[in-house]
C-alpha positions, 0 to 999 in steps of 0.5 A: 447464593442469590448474591453470587448470581448477581456477581456472575451478571456483573462479570458477564457484563464486564467481559462483554464490555471488554470483548466489545472494546477488543473487537472495536480495536481489531476493527479499527486496526483492520480499517487503518490497514485498508485505508493505508493500502488504498492510499499507497496503491495509487502512489505505487502505480504512479511511481511504476508508470513514471519509472517506466516512462523514464526508462523508455525515454532513456532508451530512446535517447541512447538509441538516438545518440547511437544512431547519430554517432554511427551515421557520423562515423560511417564512411561517406559514399 
């Protein structure tokens, strides 16, 4: 009977060790996701800003060309 309580201690230690490893794996996965998110966020912001600037520039170009064509085609007075 004394040996059985020793086995419980060994199994308890084993379960504790496995639980600690599992917790560390979960913590590392969470940290990896946070790092990836922190890395992607500035890149996404830069892409959005670049696209917005490109669209605004294209819009201004089209407006300028339209104004030039309209002025050229308008009857002279």
